[in-house]
C-alpha positions, -999 to 999 in steps of 0.1 A, spaced: 231 -54 81 212 -79 87 177 -77 93 158 -101 110 121 -106 111 93 -109 80 87 -77 64 60 -69 34 59 -41 17 25 -32 4 36 -5 -21 59 -6 -44 61 1 -79 79 -28 -92 70 -18 -129 88 21 -131 117 22 -162 138 30 -134 139 -10 -124 148 -21 -160 177 -27 -160 185 -52 -128 143 -59 -120 157 -95 -115 182 -86 -88 155 -62 -68 135 -83 -61 162 -110 -53 179 -81 -26 139 -78 -15 139 -113 -1 176 -112 10 164 -83 29 131 -109 44 108 -90 22 86 -117 15 64 -104 -7 52 -67 -19 22 -55 -37 26 -35 -72 -6 -8 -79 -12 0 -114 -18 41 -118 -37 37 -154 -52 11 -182 -20 11 -195 -3 -6 -171 -27 -29 -163 -14 -59 -176 25 -48 -167 19 -51 -129 -6 -81 -129 22 -97 -151 51 -89 -126 35 -101 -101 27 -138 -111 60 -141 -127 79 -128 -93 44 -143 -68 36 -113 -55 6 -93 -56 -8 -66 -76 -37 -40 -80 -61 -25 -104 -65 9 -106 -61 45 -119 -42 72 -99 -57 102 -97 -29 124 -107 -36 94 -140 -73 105 -141 -70 140 -165 -60 113 -195 -86 90 -184 -114 82 -202 -146 60 -196 -130 39 -219 -105 34 -190 -130 29 -162 -148 2 -188 -116 -10 -192 -112 -14 -156 -143 -31 -147 -135 -60 -172 -102 -67 -158 -117 -69 -124 -145 -94 -140 -118 -118 -158 -93 -117 -128 -115 -116 -101 -104 -154 -90 -72 -146 -95 -57 -148 -61 -27 -120 -65 -52 -95 -72 -59 -82 -41 -76 -42 -44 -89 -17 -64 -58 8 -63 -38 30 -69 -72 55 -66 -79 83 -45 -71 122 -45 -41 148 -50 -46 183 -39 -7 193 -37 3 191 -72 -10 223 -91 -35 219 -126 -47 188 -114 -87 189 -117 -102 179 -86 -137 177 -94 -124 147 -120 -105 132 -101 -133 128 -75 -154 114 -106 -123 88 -112 -125 86 -73 -159 80 -70 -166 60 -94 -138 35 -88 -148 30 -52 -181 14 -66 -162 -9 -83 -142 -21 -56 -180 -25 -34 -195 -40 -71 -163 -64 -67 -155 -65 -32 -119 -53 -30 -103 -34 -7 -87 -2 -21 -53 16 -15 -63 55 -21 -34 81 -21 -43 111 6 -22 140 -4 -40 171 13 -73 154 5 -75 133 37 -112 149 44 -128 145 11 -115 107 5 -133 102 41 -163 121 27 -164 95 -4 -157 67 14 -189 72 41 -204 78 3 -196 43 -6 -180 18 23 -157 -7 5 -142 -39 28 -115 -18 33 -78 -8 23 -46 12 28 -44 53 34 -14 53 15 19 72 26 -5 86 53 3 121 56 -31 131 75 -38 148 109 -42 128 142 -84 126 137 -76 123 102 -56 91 105 -82 78 133 -114 85 110 -91 60 80 -88 35 112 -125 37 120 -136 28 89 -115 0 81 -80 10 73 -44 6 75 -24 36 72 8 32 55 39 43 62 79 49 46 106 64 40 91 96 54 93 81 88 132 83 86 138 121 89 130 138 121 120 167 111 87 147 95 74 152 136 34 149 130 40 119 109 66 105 134 42 113 161 10 96 144 26 65 138 43 63 171 8 64 184 -22 48 168 -32 12 174 -8 -11 168 -34 -30 148 -34 2 124 3 -1 108 22 -9 80 50 -8 56 56 5 24 84 20 7 59 34 -27 97 25 -43 110 41 -67 100 67 -48 100 86 -13 133 76 -11 148 70 29 174 100 47 200 81 37 195 78 1 174 113 -6 199 142 -14 201 178 -11 190 203 -37 226 207 -44 234 172 -46 210 170 -73 220 198 -87 259 181 -89 239 146 -98 205 150 -111 178 128 -94 169 116 -62 186 81 -55 162 56 -57 142 32 -32 132 -3 -36 120 -31 -12 151 -39 4 154 -7 20 120 -20 43 139 -38 75 155 -3 78 132 15 73 110 6 99 136 6 124 125 46 132 88 25 135 108 1 152 122 30 172 97 51 180 71 22 194 100 15 217 96 -21 199 125 -44 189 132 -50 149 116 -83 151 81 -73 168 78 -47 140 85 -71 114 53 -98 132 31 -66 136 33 -49 106 35 -83 89 5 -99 105 -18 -67 100 -11 -75 64 -18 -112 61 -43 -106 90 -68 -90 58 -44 -80 30 -21 -111 15 -37 -144 32 -29 -160 7 8 -155 1 16 -156 37 2 -199 29 21 -201 -3 56 -187 18 48 -208 44 46 -178 70 22 -186 94 11 -168 120 45 -176 138 59 -154 111 36 -130 107 37 -126 144 3 -132 160 -8 -156 184 -41 -179 178 -56 -151 201 -41 -117 187 -45 -130 151 -86 -134 160 -90 -111 172 -75 -86 150 -99 -66 123 -90 -71 92 -90 -43 68 -58 -33 46 -64 -55 10 -77 -90 11 -85 -114 -18 -113 -113 -34 -127 -148 -19 -118 -134 20 -135 -99 10 -168 -115 -4 -169 -137 24 -173 -108 51 -198 -92 27 -220 -122 31 -220 -123 62 -234 -88 66 -257 -91 43 
């Protein structure tokens, strides 16, 4: 199927071993599907170099951070390493955020106090380096918001958003975008679909979380997994088809959906990559007036974020 429009996948773990055998082909397929760029978040200090290397190899974007599910094996040395990398790469235009960070209150056995300590420390680093954040939200929205109010940052993405309408608005009020992906394709995902249909269009960005969160057409039931273990692999090339669910919910064309979501990413996130690829305002789907009115706050280049910080002081 031909998918029209220019797309940005704001969350993909391209460094995963799931892509080891065919990573070049995965990136090529994404570009053939119209995905202009992809943001690669780190999950621990051990893959900081890997995501940066892949972002430069494929001319993509990356973020550096310690995932809450990795906080149990992390220590002060990892936070020090993160700060060193943020300092060393502060002029790298492909470094666009601190992430993936946050809190996970779903997986049993995780130390919530330890997660919170690492999350708070990384918010302070994001503030120090004037970078937005990509936050992991899983049954933890209120706690995430509490820390964000204590340590304001220059915006970010609530990745794979799954909270309430009130929590969605709270993130938006703090300058955040809401990331939507494969979950939208399941009709039983009533609350997420309702929120995606109703929030301001300037809050919407698309993501895959590949190789995870497969859309409905890739999902395997328990019976299918028993016969053939594992889920089908998600990848960035699926993004335009995933976005068709958002288009249907909003009553938009596919082209308009690409325009809106990519404009939201370009406006405050991957502006330098939009310019590099010659996407411009027309491809990103915003008139001059609308682009000027769009509130930044997704994931912006360090230079742009610092400019906004200076303008407030």
